C-alpha positions as CSV (number, residue, x, y, z in Angstrom):
1,M,276.4,181.2,148.3
2,A,279.7,182.9,148.9
3,H,282.2,183.0,151.8
4,V,282.9,186.5,153.3
5,F,285.7,187.1,155.8
6,V,285.0,189.8,158.3
7,Y,287.7,191.3,160.5
8,G,286.2,194.4,162.1
9,T,282.8,195.8,163.3
10,L,280.8,193.0,161.6
11,K,282.3,190.2,163.8
12,R,280.3,188.7,166.7
13,G,280.3,191.0,169.7
14,Q,281.2,194.1,167.6
15,P,279.0,197.2,167.0
16,N,277.7,196.3,163.5
17,H,277.3,192.6,163.9
18,K,273.5,193.0,164.1
19,V,273.3,193.6,160.4
20,M,274.6,190.0,159.8
21,L,271.7,188.7,161.9
22,D,268.9,190.6,160.1
23,G,267.2,188.3,157.8
24,A,265.7,191.2,155.9
25,H,269.2,191.7,154.4
26,G,269.5,188.1,153.3
27,S,271.2,185.1,154.9
28,A,274.6,185.1,156.7
29,V,275.6,181.9,158.5
30,F,278.7,181.9,160.7
31,R,281.0,179.0,159.6
32,G,284.2,179.6,161.5
33,R,287.2,181.6,162.3
34,G,290.2,182.1,160.1
35,R,293.3,184.2,159.4
36,T,294.4,185.7,156.1
37,A,297.0,183.5,154.4
38,E,299.1,186.6,153.6
39,P,299.7,189.7,155.7
40,Y,297.8,192.9,155.3
41,P,297.9,196.2,157.2
42,L,294.9,196.3,159.5
43,V,294.7,199.8,160.8
44,I,292.2,201.8,162.8
45,A,291.8,205.1,161.0
46,G,289.8,208.3,160.5
47,E,287.8,210.4,162.8
48,Y,285.4,207.5,163.6
49,N,288.1,205.0,164.4
50,I,287.1,202.6,161.6
51,P,289.1,199.3,161.2
52,R,290.4,199.2,157.6
53,L,292.2,196.5,155.8
54,L,294.5,198.2,153.4
55,Q,294.9,196.6,150.0
56,L,298.6,196.0,150.4
57,P,299.1,192.2,150.4
58,G,302.4,191.1,151.8
59,R,302.7,194.0,154.2
60,G,301.4,194.1,157.8
61,R,300.2,191.0,159.6
62,C,298.0,188.0,159.0
63,V,294.6,189.2,160.1
64,A,292.2,187.1,162.3
65,G,288.5,187.2,161.6
66,E,285.3,185.3,161.0
67,I,284.0,183.4,158.0
68,Y,280.4,183.6,156.9
69,E,278.5,181.9,154.2
70,V,276.2,184.5,152.6
71,D,273.6,184.5,149.9
72,E,273.4,186.9,147.0
73,K,271.0,189.2,148.8
74,M,273.3,189.6,151.8
75,L,276.3,190.1,149.6
76,R,274.5,193.0,147.8
77,F,273.5,194.4,151.2
78,L,277.1,194.2,152.5
79,D,278.4,195.9,149.3
80,D,276.0,198.8,150.1
81,F,276.7,198.8,153.8
82,E,280.5,198.9,153.2
83,G,280.2,201.7,150.6
84,C,281.5,199.4,147.8
85,P,283.2,200.3,145.6
86,D,283.9,203.8,146.8
87,L,284.9,203.3,150.4
88,Y,285.8,199.6,150.4
89,Q,286.3,197.2,147.6
90,R,285.1,193.6,147.7
91,T,288.1,191.5,146.8
92,P,289.0,187.8,147.0
93,V,291.5,186.7,149.7
94,R,292.8,183.3,150.8
95,V,292.0,182.5,154.4
96,H,293.4,179.7,156.5
97,V,290.7,178.0,158.6
98,L,291.3,178.0,162.3
99,E,287.9,176.6,163.4
100,W,285.0,175.4,161.3
101,E,281.5,174.2,161.8
102,G,281.1,171.3,159.5
103,G,282.7,170.3,156.2
104,V,286.0,172.1,156.1
105,R,288.9,171.1,158.4
106,P,291.0,173.4,160.4
107,G,294.2,174.0,158.5
108,D,292.4,174.1,155.1
109,S,292.2,177.3,153.2
110,L,289.3,179.0,151.6
111,R,288.8,181.7,149.0
112,C,286.7,184.4,150.7
113,F,285.6,187.9,149.8
114,V,286.9,190.6,152.1
115,Y,286.1,194.3,152.2
116,S,289.4,196.1,151.9
117,T,290.4,199.6,150.8
118,A,292.8,200.6,148.0
119,T,292.1,204.3,148.5
120,Y,293.3,205.8,151.8
121,A,295.2,208.7,153.2
122,P,299.0,208.1,152.8
123,E,299.6,208.4,156.5
124,W,297.5,205.4,157.2
125,V,300.3,203.2,156.0
126,H,302.3,204.4,159.1
127,L,299.6,203.7,161.7
128,P,300.0,200.7,164.0
129,Y,299.2,197.3,162.3
130,H,296.9,195.0,164.1
131,D,296.4,191.2,163.7
132,S,292.8,191.3,165.1
133,Y,290.2,194.0,165.9
134,D,288.0,194.6,168.9
135,S,286.2,197.9,169.1
136,E,287.0,198.2,172.8
137,G,290.5,196.8,172.6
138,A,293.7,197.9,174.3
139,H,294.4,200.3,171.4
140,G,292.0,202.8,173.0
141,L,290.5,203.8,169.7
142,R,286.8,203.3,170.3
143,Y,284.7,203.0,167.2
144,H,282.0,205.6,166.6
145,P,278.8,203.9,165.4
146,R,277.1,205.3,162.3
147,E,274.0,206.3,164.3
148,A,276.1,208.4,166.6
149,R,277.9,210.4,163.9
């Protein structure tokens, strides 16, 4: 089992969360909420308004998200779903636990995998940085689901 930190459309209440619930993809169990230990630029970019965590540690904001415990089958599914390694790269990140369901205490930190991107348009670095993501947030940049593209 591995811990995966999700910050965008895979979170509960967001457009792609349903894939985390589909047992055909493997197992994904919500464990808690957290925030990256170091800042990263979280931007909403591209023609489909996709949230992207740029692989620029130390720049941006500490990003809030959810922590899931996933099995190998779900991890392979998420790699495919996120276009890894071309669109996103699965990289380890340290996450401070804010809330947890059993075992780990708030304030502890965990090593989690996150899907971030090291390849992006240069202008994305100059987009507004967010510390959390909601597809219908005040930013006004509504996400365009895959099935509507």
